[in-house]
N, C-alpha and C positions, 0 to 999 in steps of 0.2 A: 693434296690429290685426290679426281675422284678414283676409284675401282673400276678397274678393268671390263666391260659388257656382260652379266653373266644373262643369262649361258651363252652359247658362243655365236662369233660376228660368219655366216655363210656366206656362198656364194653361190645362190639358185644357177641351173643350167642355162638359167636365158642372161644370167650375166648380176642381177640382182641380192640386190646384198638384203641380207636377212639377219636377224637373232630367232635361233633354235628355239624358238620360247618349251616346243614342245619334247623336246627332245629327241627329236626318230632322226634331225639329219632331214630333213623334208619339207620346203616351203611349201609349209596349208593356208588358202587364203587367207586366216586371219593374220598370218604371219610374212605374210603384203607390202607389203607398204603405200605401196602402186595403189590400192582398191582403200575405198573411202570407209570409214569411220562404222554407220550405216555395216556397212556388206562384210565389212571384219567382224564387228557386230555378232551380230544372223549367227556365222561360222561359227563361231569360237562358244556362245548358245549352247547348238544343236551338237559339241563334242563338249561338254559339263555333267560331272554324273550330277542324279541333286542336290550329295551333300555343298557341292561345289556354288553349286546356287543359291539357295537357301545359303551358304556365308556371307555371300555380296548385299542380303536383305540389310546387314547386320551392317550399321555402322557407333561405335564406342569406346570408351576410355582407352587411352592408351598408356599406360607407366615409361617414366626413363630412366635412366640412370647418371648419374653427373660425373661418368668418365665415359663420356659417349657411346654405351654398350648397350644390350639390345638386353632388358627384365630375361633372366630364366628364371630366377625362382617369381614365389603370388609376394602381390602385395599387398594391396589394403585390400577387405570383405570380399571386393561384388569384381579382380581383378583377377589376372593369370597370364602366366608366364604370354613371354609372346612370340614364344615358339605355338605352341599351344593355337595362344588365338590364330595369326597369319595358317599350319598349312595344316593344323588339325579340327579345326571350325572357320579354316578357311574365309574368315575376315578382313579384308583388301580395303577396309574403310574407316578411320582409325582419325579419334581424337586429342590432340595433347597437349594438355592443361602445362604442365611445367616444362621447359625443355629443357637441355642439360648449359651449364654455364657456357655464354663462348660462344661464338658464330662457330667455329671450326668446329668443338668438337658437338654443336647439334646438328651440324651438320656432318659429322661420319655417327650417329646417330640412327637421322635420313638411311644414309647411306648403308649400314647394319643389316637396319629396316626390309629394307628391298635384295638386300645379298637373298636372306633369310624368305622373301618370296620367291626366289626364283628357283629356290629348291623344291618347288611344289608342281603337279604334272601339267599346267601347263604356262608357269609362270608370271600369275595375272599382279601385277606392281601395287603396292601399298601408297591412294593415296591419301593423307595426309590432310589433315585438318586442324584449326585453329580457330579459337572466339576469338573475337577482334583484339590486339594487345599490345594496341600502339600508341596507350595511355600513361597519363604522370600518375596514374591513382591506382589499385588494385580494386578491383574488383570480383574473388569468384565466387564463380557461376554464372557470370555477364558480362567479364572485359579479365584483359589483366594489365597488372605493366610491362613497360615498353621493355627494361631488359635492357639487351642490349638494342633489342636496337632504337629507331625516330621514335620521341613524344614529336604526338600534334595532342584537337583539338577534340575532347570526347566532339559524335558525330552535336552531339545540340550546337556545338562552339562552329562547326561551320554552317552548320544551319542561323547563329549570329550573322555570320560573315553574307555569306544567301551569295557566293562567292561560285558558282561551279564548275571556276578553270580551280581553284584552290585546289577543292574537292575532288578534282582530276589528274593536280597535283601529290595530289596524298594520298589517291590509292593508286598510282606508280609507285610512289614509293613505298609504298608500301609489300607488290605485288613484287618488287624486285626484289626485296630482306626475304619476303617468304619464300621466297622460288628462293631462296641463296642457300634456306636451310630446308627443304624438299618440302611446305609443306608445296602443296594443290588445289587446295578446297579453302575455303574462305568461311565457316557460315553465318556472314555479314556481303547483306550492309539491314540494320534493321531497317522498315522502312515501314511503320505504324505511324498512325498522327496521333500528336500526343494528346487529346482534347480532355481528356482526365486529368489534372491536375496533382492529384495525391499519385500517379500514377507509376511505382518507382523502379519498371525498368523505359522511361522514356529520357531518358542521361544518353540512352543509343540511341536515340530518335532524331531526324535536325530537326521539327516539331509539327506542327499542325495544318502547319494552310496545304492541303494537297499535292497543289498549283508547284511553292517549291520544291514540296518534298518530293518530285516527281522528274526536275530537273535535279538534285539533287542526286537521286534514284540514274539515272541517265549519265552525269559527269563517276560517279563512282560505278562501275558497271563497263561506264570508256578506261581507266583507270587496270584496271584489275582485269577483265578482258581480254580484251584491247578489242576485236572486234565481233562483231553475232554471236560467230564462229567461234569457239574453242580451237587454240594451237598450243604449241610447246612451250610460247612464251607466255599463254594463258594460266591466273589463279583466277577457278572454276567459282562464280558466287553463287551462297544459300541465301537468298530474302527472306523473309520476314518480320512477321509472324501474318501469311495470310488466312485471312483474308484482313489483316487489320488488327494486331493487338488493341487498342486505346483505347477503347470504350469497355474501361471494366466498372464493372459494379461499383459505389463506394472507395473504386481508385485499391483496389482490393488487387491483387496478384495472382495468375488462376499456375501458379507454382505447388499449392497450395491451399487446400479445401476452401482454405474458407474465402476463395475468389474464385468462385470455377466459371460463375456469373459473366456473360458480357449482354451489354444494354443498349438500348440506338431508343430512350424514349423522342428525338429530335428530327427519327426518323434517316439518319445519312451516312445508309452503311454504302448505296450505293458510292462516296465521297470519299469513306474509307476504301472502299477497291481500287484508288487514281492510281497509288504511285507503284501497284502490283499490274495494273493494264498497264502503266510504261515502263515497268521491267524489262517486263513479258518481249516487249515490242523491241526493245533492247537486245535478247537474244543471253534471259538470263539462264541459270543455265540449270540451280532445281531451286524448288520452291522449300516453305516450312512453315508452312500449317500452325499456329502455336495453340498452349492447348485449352483456354476459352470454352463455354462451350456456348451458344444463343438463346434471351429470353428474349419470346412473345413477339421473336421477325420474324414480319413478313414476306413475301420478295413476288411481284404479280398475282400476287391471289392466294398463292404460296403457304406456306404457314410448313418455317424448318424446324428438321427434327432440335431437340433442344439434347446435345449430344456434344462433350469434345469436337472441335473443326477435323482432330487427327481421325474421329469415326462416322465422320457427316459424308453421306452420298452425297445429298446433294449440293451441298460445298465442294466438295471438292474431286468431281466428275461433272457435277450439272451446273457446273460452277468454272473454277475451274478447266476443266479439261477438254466439252464441251461449249459453254461461252466466249470464251477466252483463248482457247485455239491453244492452249498449253499443250505442249509433249514432252516437254524436261520431264527431271526426272523428285518427284513427292517426295519428300525426307522428315518422319513427325521430329515433333521437337523430345527432347531427352526423356525416357522417361514415361514411356504412357503405360508399359504393361506391364512391369512388378514390383513389387512395394521394396522398398528395398530400408534397413538401419546402415547411415551414415555412419562412424564419430559417436556411436554410440546415442545420437536421435533418428529418430524413423520421418520418414517421404513419404508416401502414400502415394502408390502411383492414378499421375495424371489424364484418370480413366472415367473423365466428369462424365455423366447419363449412361456410365456404363458397367457401373460399377462393378452392380451384380454377375455379371463376366470371367468366367477363370480367365485365366492368361491366352490363355487357346484361342477361345470363344473373343477375349479382346482385337488377335491378334488373327482371325478373317478378319470382323469389324471391318478391322483398317484396313488390311489389303479389298475385302468388299466393296468400301467408299473411294479407293482410288490412288492406298500408297502405296509404296516400292521400297522406304527402305525407313528400318525401326531406327533412332538413335540414341545411343546408352543404351540400348539393351545386345543381349549374350547369348540367346539362346536360337542359334541355329536346327539346334536337336527337335525341338519344339517344331519350327515352321515341316522339318522333313517329316517326323509321325507324320501332321498335316497332310501330308500329301498322303503317304501312307497308307494310307485312313482312310479316305475315298474323301477325304472331307473339305477338301483346296484341288485344284486340278494344277498338273506340274507347270502346262499351258499358262495358265498365271501368273507362274514368277518365272516369268520364261519373256513374258510381253516389260518385265517390272527387270527384271534381267538384263536386259537386248538395252535399254535404259542406262541402266551404271552401265553400262563393259564402251557404251558407246562414248561417254566422257572419258574412262583412260585412254583409247582411240587416240579421241581428241585431243588433248596433252600431252599425248607425243608419246607418255607411257610405258607403252613398251616398244619405243625406241629407247627410249635410258627416261631410269627414273630417278639412275645416279646427280649426284650433283660438287663441285669441284670444292673440298673441303680450305686449298687457300683461297680463290673463287671470295667461297660466303665470308673470309675474316675483313675481305678488301670490302663485298658491300655492303652488309649488317652493321647500321650506326657512322656510316663512310660520314666525314665530316661537313655534305652537302647539305644532307638529307635534316640530319643534329637540328641545324639550322635552318633548315623549311621551315621545321616541323614548332622551333621555338617561333619564329617567326610568326609565324599562321595562329599561336596558338594569345602569345601578345598582340596578335589586330584581332581577334577574337574578343578578345575583353571590353565587353559594356561600360561607359562614363551614364550612372544613373544621375545621381547629381552632382554638384560639381561647384561648390561654391558657395554655396550658400542651402539654408533648408525648410520643410512644410509641407503639409498637411501631406501633398499632391506629386508631393518629390521633384520639378522640373526648377532649377535655379530662379534667385526672385521671387517666389512662394513664399506669403506666411509664414511663420510657428503657429500650430495647430496641437492641441491639447495634445498633454506624457498620455502614452498609456499609460493603465494600468497596471503597472512589474507585482504584481502577488502580492501575496504575504510575507515572502524572506524577503522582499528588493527594497534597497538602504541606498537610497534617501525614501518619503515614503510622497503618495498622492498628490500632497500637493508639496513637492519642492519648486523651486525656481523654475525657466526651463533651459536649459543649456548654452549658456552666450556663445552669439553665433562669431562666425571665422570668417566677413566675404573674404578676407584679403590672400586666404589662402584655398589655391585651387593646382589642378594640372595646364599642365605636367609639375612634376616637382624638380627640378632642377635646379645643377651644385651639388653641396657634398656640406654647404655652410649649415646643420641646423643640426638638434641631437631626437635622437629615434628613438622610442620608447615601439619594440613588437611586442605584438604577442597572437605566433601561431602560424609569423615568416620567421624565412629559416636569419639568422643571422648573417649569412656571409653574402646575401641578402639586404640583407636589413643594412647592411653595413655600402653597400651601394647608398643608401640616400643623407649619408650621415655618418655622422658619431649616435654609436648607439650606448643610450643609458639602461638601468635597470626597472627604474620605474618609470608611469605616466608624467609627474610634478619635477623630475629633471627635463621631462622631454618639449621640445620644441610643436612637436608633431608625436601624435599617436597609428600606432598603424598595427590593422586589427583583419585578417583573413581567417574566415568560419566558416563554419561545414555547414553544408544544410539540414536543414531539421529535422529531425522521422523520429519515431518510437520504435525505440531499442526490443528486438524481439528474441527468442532463441528459443523455441521447444518445437520447433522442428529441422532437421539441416536443413541450409542455405536463408532462415531467414536469418539470422545476424548480419550477411552480406544487402539483405531488397532492406534498403529505406522506405517505409509507407509512412499511413500514416500520418498523421499534422505533420502540419508546416507551419505552425507557428517555436516561433523560439521561443525556448525558455524563460519565464518572467524572470529568474531569477540573473541569467548573460544578457539577457538587459539591461537588469541594475546595473552590474557590477562594469555595461556601456556605461552609460550616462556618467559612471564616475569616473572610467577611462576620462569623458569628451570637460566632465569640469574642470580637467588638472593644462589639459591639451587636445587643441585641435584637435579630431579623430577621423581616421581617413581608413574607412573601411572598406573588404574586399568580402563581397558575399557568394557564398560558389554554387552555380543555379544546374543540377542538378536533374532536379523539380520545382516550381516558380514559388520560392521560398512567398511566406509572405513579412512583405517589407513595411509596407508601414513603418513602425516602429521605428523601424534603421534612421528612414528618411528625421524624425523626431533629434536624435542623434544628434547622425557622423556627418558633417560634414561637404565631405567629397564620402558618394556610394561608389561604388563600381558592383559588375559583374565577371568569375571567371568561369567555366566551364572545363575547372578540373585540368587549370593547365597548371604548369612548376612555378614555383614562387623567381624562379630568377625571369620567366615569362614574363609576372607581372609587373615587374619593377619597370620590363623594360615597356613595359604600357605606363605603370606611372609615370615610368620620366618623358615619355617621350623619344627615346632610343623606336622606339613600331610608335607610330603613332595609330590607341585602338581604335578602333571604324565595328564595332562588333554594336550590333542592334540585338532588341527580345526579342530570343524566336518563339514566347509567346505572353499570352501576356501576365501579369505578375499582379493576383488580387489583394485587394482591399481587404477580407476574412475568410473562415473557415465556413462565419455564416454563408457569406456568399460564392463558397466553389460549392458548400455542401445543394444548395438552392440550384444549382446549373445546370445542361446539360449533360450529359456527359459522356454524346457524340457527335459534341456540336464542339465546333474549337473555336476558344470565347466564351465567351458568352457572359463574365460572373459578371453582376453588378459592382459599379465603381468601382472597379478597378483603380490599386495606387498608382500602375501606369500598363499603357496597352501594348497591343508588339509590334514591336519594333520602336519601341520609346528608345535617343539617347539624346543621349545634353553636351555628347562631343563638338564642339564647333568646328 
């Protein structure tokens, strides 16, 4: 059950019921539910102390406890007690990572946070936000595994389906599950165009096509926010990363110092703006600029300053506010101001182009650029000092406070921030939501080669020369071609076969036949491959970012060749980036791509229980040389791609 309303529910002299948020027994304008969100935000802003205002401009990570109670002690290096954060610092926008286990405890924790917030002088409710958490895979720093919630395709898989109705269905399901546990803000969708094949964040995009991404963004917002104006049933979305984070130089991510540069050698800056134009027209609640700094960018004859987008007034005020007419919240990506050390690993502040400034100088620079809120930061006392010292006008702070409060009023949090713990148990992970997510995962599977192999990939092509597997490979480059198995094709109906499985769970593999221990015993071998990348672990978060090469290891390819010599080979390539698949087309009899789906969903696709109908959301380059020669900001365009965008061998 949900707790009783705190503060007290009173009746005004004119008969209006209101929550006594400032505990004085009188209905103030900001407590009047009949007034507009803008009116209420204006009134409350005028009543807040500078310290209360400053707290609203910070949106930081919050810790939870497994018993559903708030954390009162200190935890990791940057954290403090929930009471200290919410009441002492006035921070009422929090980003939750690990939720308590199970929907009931997650909802209980959210209610405890709101009860604590109600002790404040104006009972400002907490907006609980999250990164995506409807995945079958865990990627800390970008997204979370679904846990008790339903699991769906990664956005790249939704892009492979290309169906706005499925995107809307997913967003509606996620909205219901979020709301059930008290999450009212989504730090997504990610509507960057994935134009640089090496970029490590593209698995949470819908692909590189501006028109398709725009359609997906509109459907996503329809499902989460419901209407252009937020309401009590909405989850507010923060689309990212303005003005488009895809064109990273060499594909390196600007979370890290070596990836700070965004480049536009093809002159496509305007194309990267298109999804954001669509999101703004659809009423997106908040936008997040990326860390990257534009290099060599000119627009309308004017050079754009080479500083990170979160510090860039030409981009945030000139383009976003003035040209695009956006008046929602601008929240920085996490950690622009403060250098940190987490788990013994350094993580420099992403103050690209303004590294020479101290924390206070960076804060001033971002606010002057047009930022309303600092993501991942927890230092409102610095902002208070800047106003007290006359280095910032309080009126500038007020403008952001009004925007931030307006969203809380629109969401109905001041009327009722609490959730029903019994209902959370029924809504989160409901059977129909889980089934819908699994169907979507299976349907997003893309058939690349079905039954025959060849250098160009499509069925019926002649085999090409074997790739050089490297010095550790056996057999050597002069080995006979792997025999073709034209009789093997999808769907894999029936179970009268012996199956060798690698990378596929035994329970899922058993749906295809009798599981055996070696390829020599098998009638068919099924292999699930993780995406190729260069492991890195020098900076915090680096291990979670799959960056660098798109090529599979030579030894892995040699191992697959040995398996294929013993049994016809079905390969599922996990595509969170466009891997170099040409060698696999010479080895696998059946080659499919998936986008973070579960083992069970993959088997649904392989057996035809759910017909796979995904199409490649991006092109598959033929080599790393082709990737390096392509234009970073241009969709596709690599020489002689193995598969074009939109490819499918499905009948």
